N, C-alpha and C positions, 0 to 999 in steps of 0.2 A: 711528352704530351702533344707533340705536333708542332706545326710551323705557324702558329696562330694569326699572323698579321693579315693573311689573305682570306679570312673567313667572314662570311656574311651572316651566319646564323647557326643555330643548333637545335637538335631535338633531344629528347631524353628517353631512357629505357633500359632494356635488359638483353637477352641472348637468343639466338636462333637455333633450331634443331636440325636434324639431318635428313629432312624430307624434301630438300630442294634439288632441282635440276639446274645445271649450268650449261646453257646452250652456247657454246663458244665456237661454232663453226663458221660464223660470218667474219668479214673483214680480214680474211687471211690468217686468222688465228690457228686454223688447222686442227682444232681439238673439239671433240664432242665428249664432255666429261659428265658422267654420273657422279653425284656426290659420293666421296669415299673411294672412287675408282682408282686414282693414282695420286701420288704426292705432288703432282705438278701444279696444283692450285693453292698451295699453301703460302704462296708469296715469298718463298725463301730460296728456291733454286735459281740457278743462273738463267734458265730458259724463260722465266716469267718475271723476274725482278730486274729492273734496269739499275745500272750503276750510277753513283754520284758523279757529278760533272759540273760544268758551268756553261753559260750561254743558253740560247733557246733550246727547248726540248725537241728532240728529233722525232720524226714519225715512228721510227722503230721503237724508241723508248716510250712514246705515247701508247703504242699498241701493247707493249709488254705490261706497262703499269695498269692500263685499263683491263687487260685480260686477268691479271692477278687480282685486282680489286673486285671485279664482277664475279669471278669464280669464288673468292672468299665470301662475298656477300651471299651468293646463291647457296654455298655450302653451309651457311649459317655461322661462319667463323668471324664473329664480330671483332675479335682482337686483331687478327691478321688484316682484315679489311680496313680497320681503323688506322693501323700503322702505315698503310699505303696512302693516307690522306694527310693534309696539312692541318687537320684538327682531329686528333685521335679520339679525344673524349667525346666530342659531339658525334662523330661517325659511329663509334662503337655503340653509343646509346641508341642512335637511330636504327642501325642494323638490328639491334636487339629488339627494339620496339616493333619492328616489322612483323615478328611472329607473336610476341607476347602481348602486345597492346592492340595491334591491328588484326590479330588472329589469322595470319597468313599460314595456311597449312601446306601449300605447295607453290613453287614459282619456277618458271622457266625464263632465263634472261638471255636475250639474243642481241649481240652487238651488231651495229651496222657499219658502214664504211666510214673510217675516220676522215675528218675534214681538218687538216692541220693538227692541232693539239686537242680538238674536240671530237669525242666519240659518242655518236648516238646509240641508243639501245632500246629494245622493247622488253617490257616486263609483262608476262602472262601469269597472273597469280590466281590462287583460289583462296577464298576466305571461308573459314569454317567456324561457326559460332552456334553453340548449343544445338548441334545436330543438323544445322542448315549450312550448305556449301554453295557458294556462288562465285563465278569468275569475275576478276577485275583485271583488265588489260589496259596498258597505257604506254606511251613513248616518253622517254626522258633522254638526258645526255649528261656527260661529264667532261670536264676539261682538265688536262694534265699541265701542271706548272712545276717549276723547279723550287724545291724547298729552300727557304731563305737561309737556314742555318746548316742543313745537312747537304744541300746541293743535289739531293736525289729527286728524280721525277716523282711527283705525288699528285694524287687527285685533289684538285682544288675543292675543298668541301663546301657544298651548298646543301641546304635542306631539299632543294629541288632535285637532287640526284635520286633520292628515295621516291619522290613523287613530284611531277612538274608544278603542281599547284601549291606545294609547301613553300611558305615564306619564312622569314627570320623568326626563330623561336616557336614555330608551329609544329604540331605533331600529328601523326596518322593514328586514328583510333577506330575501334569497332566495338559494338555491344549495344546495350539498350540505352538510348539517349535519355537525358534527364527530362526533356520536354516532349510530350506526345506531338504527333503531327497535327497540323491544322489544314483544313480545306478553306482557303480564303476565297471569298466571292465578292463580286462588285455590288454596287447599290441595287442592281436588278437581279441578283442571284446567280450571275454567270461566274463560273469558276475561273480563278486567276492562277495560272501556273507559270513557272519559270521557263518551261519549254515554249509556251505560246508567247509569253511576254518576258524576254530575257532581261530587260532592264529592271524587272521587279525581283530578280533573284535575291538580292541582298535585303530588299524591303520585306519579302516574304519570310526570309530566314529570321529577320529581326522581329517580325510579328509573331512568329512561332516561339521564339525565345521568350518574349514577353507574355504571350497569352496562351501558349500551348498547355501549360500546367493548370490554367484557370478555366479552360473551356470544356473540360470533361472528356477529352480523348484518352486513348490508351497507347502507350509506347510500344513499338515493335523492336526491330534490330536493324542497325545501319553501320556503314563505314563512313567516317567523317573526318574532316580536318579540324583539329582542336586549335582555336585561335590563340595567339600570344596574349592578347588583352582579355582579361576576365569578362568584361562586359560585351565583347564582340560576339556575334553569332557563330555557331558551328556551321561548317559548309559540308552538306551531305554529298558523298561521292557515289554511294551504292546502297540501295535498300535490300536488306537480307530477309527480313520478315516484315510484311506490311502491318503497320499499326492501325488503330481505329481513330481516324481524324475527327476532330470536332469541326463544326462549321463556324468560320469567323467572318462576319459581315464587315466589309470596309465601305468607305465612301467613294472609292475609285469607280470610274466609269469605263468599262471595257472598250467601248467605241472610241472614247477620247484617248485612252491609254494606247490603243493600237495606232492611232494617228501620231501620238507623241513618239512612239518607238520608231515608226517609219520616218518621221521628220528628223530626229537626231541622227539616224543612220547615214544621212547625206553629208554630215560634217564631222570630222574627227574632234574629239575632246569637247563634245556638245552635251548640254544638259537643259532640261525644260521641266517646268511644273505648271499645272493648271489648277485653279481653285474657283469655287463658286462664291462670288461676292456676297450673296444674300445670307449665307450661313457659314462660310469658311471651310466647307468640305473640300478636301483635296481630290480632284478628279483624275489626275494623271501625274506620274513621276517617271521620267526617262533620262537615261544617260548613255552616251556612246563614248567610252573612255578606255584607254589601254589598261589603266590601273584598277578598273572596277570600282573606283570610289564613287559613293553617292554624292557627288558634288551638287546635284540639284537641291539637296536638303541639308548637306553638311559643309558645303564649300564656304570659303571665307576669302572673297576677292573684292577689289574695288569695283563698284557698280557703274562707274562713269556717269554719264548724263542722265541715266534713269533716276538717279538721286535727285534730279531737279524737280521731280514731282513733290518730294518732301520739302525741298528748299522753296519752291514756289508757294506751297501751302503756308510755310512759316512767314514768308514775306507778305503774302496776301492777308494772313491772320493778323499781322502787325500793322496793316494799312500802309505799308511802304511801297506797294505796287498795286496796280489794278489791271485786269486783263485788257481793257480798252484804252488805257492811258499810255502815253509814250514811255519807252524804256531805252536808255542810252546803250545802243549796241555798237561800240567802237571796235576797232581792230585789236586793241589791247587794253588791258587794265592792270594797274600796279597795286598790290596790297602786301603789306608785311615785307617789303623789299624784294618781292618776286613779281615778275611780269607774266601775265596770263594772256594767251592768244585764243582766237577762234580758229576753227578748222580752215586751213588755207588763208588765214588772216582776213577773212571776209568782214565787212561791216554792213550795217543796215540803218542808215540815217532816217530818222523819223519813225522807226518801227515801234509798234505797241509791244507791251509785255507779252501778249498772246503770240504775236508774230515772232518775238525773240525766243519764246518757249518752243514754238513749232520749228524754228530753224536751228534750235539748240545753240543759241548765242551765249557763250561762256561769260563774256564781259558784262552782259545785262544782268547776270545773277551775282556778279562780284561787286559791281559798283554800289549797290544799295547797302553793303555791309556797314558802312559808316553810320547809317541810321538805325541799325539794329541795337547797338550798344549793350549787347549781352553775348559773351563768348559761348554760353551754353544754349543759345536760342535754338540752333539746329538740333542739338542733342535732345532738348526738351520736346520739340515738335515730333521728332522721330519716336520717342518713347511714349509721350502722353497722348498723342493722337493716333499714330500708326502702329503702336504696340511693339516696336522694335526693342530687342534686348529685355524681354519680360519673361524669360524662361518658359518658352512654349513647350507644351507636352502634347505632341501630335499623335503619339502612339508608338513611335520609334525614335531613336536618337536623332536630333536635328539641331542646327545652329540658328539662332533667331536674330542675327545681325548685330552690328556694333556701330554706333555713331558717337565716338568719344568727344568730350569737350576739347576744343583746340583754340589756339590763338595765332595771330599773325598770318603768315603765308599758309600754314596748315589749315587754319580756319577757312580761308578763301578756297583752298583746294577741296575741302570738304563740301563746300557749296555746290561744286560741280562733280561730286562723286569720286574724288581722288583722296589723297592724304591717307589718313589712318582708318577711314570708313571701310567696313567689310560687309558683304552681303552674299547671298546665293539666290538662285531663281525662285526658291520658295519665298524668301523674304520680299523680293521685288514683285512677285505675283500678288503677295498679300498687300503690299503698298498700293498697287493698282486697284485691288479689290476694295481697299479702304477709301481711296479717292472716288471710286465708282459709287459708293453708297454713303460715304461720310462717316461710317462706323467701322471700327476695327473689330473683326471677328477672327479669333485665333484659328489658324489652319488646323484641320483635324483629319487624320487618316482613318481612325476608327472612333466609335462613340466613347466618350469619357465614362459612360455608365458601365462599361465593361470592367473597369478597375477603380472607379471613383476618383480619378485623377483631377486635379484642379486646373481649370482652363484660364489662361491669362486674359485680363480685361484692361482696356486702356483707361486712362484717367478721365479723358473728356472726348466728346464727339467733335467732329469737325464742324465749324460754323457753316450754316447753310449757304451763305453767300460765297464762302471760300470753296465749298464743294462744287457749286454750280460753275464758278469760274474755272476751276481746275479741270472739270470734265469737259467744259467747252474748249479749253486749250488743248487737251489731249485729242479731242475730235478734230480740231484744226490740224494738228500734227499728222493725224491719220489720213486726212483728205488732201492737204496741200503743203505739208511740211516734210521733215526728213523721213517720216515713216510712210509716206504716201505710196511709194512703189510697192513695198512689202504688203501693205494693207489693201491694195487695190483688188486682191483676190478674195478678200473677206466680204461676203455679201451684206446687204442692209446698210442703213445709215447710222444705226446706233453702235458706233464703234469708235475707239480712241486708242492712242498709242504714244510711246516715247522711245526714242532710240538712245543708245549710249555706246561709247567706246572708252576703254580704260587703259591707260598706259601703265603697264605693270613691270616692265623690264628695262633694258637699255634702249638707246635711241634706235637701234636697228631692229628691235623686236616689233612684231605686229601687235597692235592693241587687242585686248579682249573685246569681242563683239557682244553687246547686250541689246536686248529689245524686250519691251513689255507692251501689252495691249489688252483691250477688253472688247467683247462683242456680246451684247445681251447680258446674260447672267453667267458669263465665263470670263475669267481674267487669267492671263498666262504670261510667263516670263521665261526667257531663254538666255543662255550664255554659251559662247563658243570661245574657248581659250585660244588666243592668237588668231582669232577669226577675222580681225579687221574692224571696219566700222559697223555700227549696229544694224543697219538695214541690209547688209551684205550677206551675213550668215545667220545671225540669231533671228532676224526679221522673218524670213521664209518659214522657219521652224514654228514661231508663234502663230503665224497666219494659218498654217496647216492645222495646228491644234485648235485654234478658234473656230475654224470651219467645221471641225468634227463635233464641237460642242453645241 
């Protein structure tokens, strides 16, 4: 059954027929074989099958093993192809699926020049489904390793051998999809496509999965990647027969979305969300990540000092601080046996709470804990006023933040956005929107009237005096505090912000960069993993998005 320890995943399926071509003329293989032409592609003769051995796999053995595997795959011989891998069961199923489940009627496989034990190759396939044939061409690669038990050179089986976008337990499929296509449009009726707005690819796929069957469209035929998780959206690779899409109106704004896409493209591992404080409508969602994960809406990372918006609201709410009253901003503060410092150990003798907020003084937020006398105070404020952790139903899967009850040092860490608190840009943008208006309005991508879903509501509104002080402190931060440089490009005087940096790894790791701000009726938040301090990476992203709104 193969050499299983080096396997990352598997696909499932059946067997391939004899209509494939094996183009084996590249990389010095010296053969152009039509399926069934000679016996040299069965993986059993001495010319194509490498012998068992030990130590690193040689270039010659790599070439022989790759040739035999690709020829067997192209010939449709799933059993022989599988035996040339370190996971025979998974490989045989995937090679079989290639015809029976992906409806590949013809394929030409052309190896490229080996690079050590890695062999690139090109697949030029034709998909035929119910009388329609279309080409599907792509590049992939395989790596040859030595079998752990047999000692033979074997293809290290990965789903990506069959198609580069296949991940663990995913499969290639073709046919009529369960959900008809949708034509998603923004609030002004402009069409939103993954080609024009690449960040929206996953969002659009998830909207289709949720609303495609409810909006009245008609399914066509497609080639897609079937995800491993049942609730995950299918990823369309090729449209065989155009369906009849229904129009799905979203709350997104094409202009703001375009700015968000451009802004995150300047920083790796960056995410941003913009919302409208007056109604909670999501204006833009953008990510620039290698893994394609929608961290903007589904991430769970410590938010750093952007959390001080919630902490400040809680302290103001309880009368423990006031924006214009002194707040002790010392170089360090001790709580629960742990010493907390400010950035570069700065202090600000005689500073007001507003100034401490604007300069992001950690100690000014930790010292008042003694007067709170409630370990759940921050958690209550986050949930009851800001709507965090209330099972948001935005229209697609999202995470709505966590502020767990903590004690001791963990409680103090939570006050400055560390510890066990987790957020994403959607959550932090919503926090800013709530601070802006004093009322939590659950973020929405599409109208709840489409499916009758329940929208989360907070237990109480923010006190008017708290809201006014909070907005004033955010405005001070944007004009003369840690956010001033990033916000200088945002026009008008009605603007506010908060910076954050979150330590998430070892001492040598760069902190995550966080930034949130508002301008008029737009609030936005961004996160750049490993991006450094808030104003350095996340700040310019938010500023660009606010200017577009």
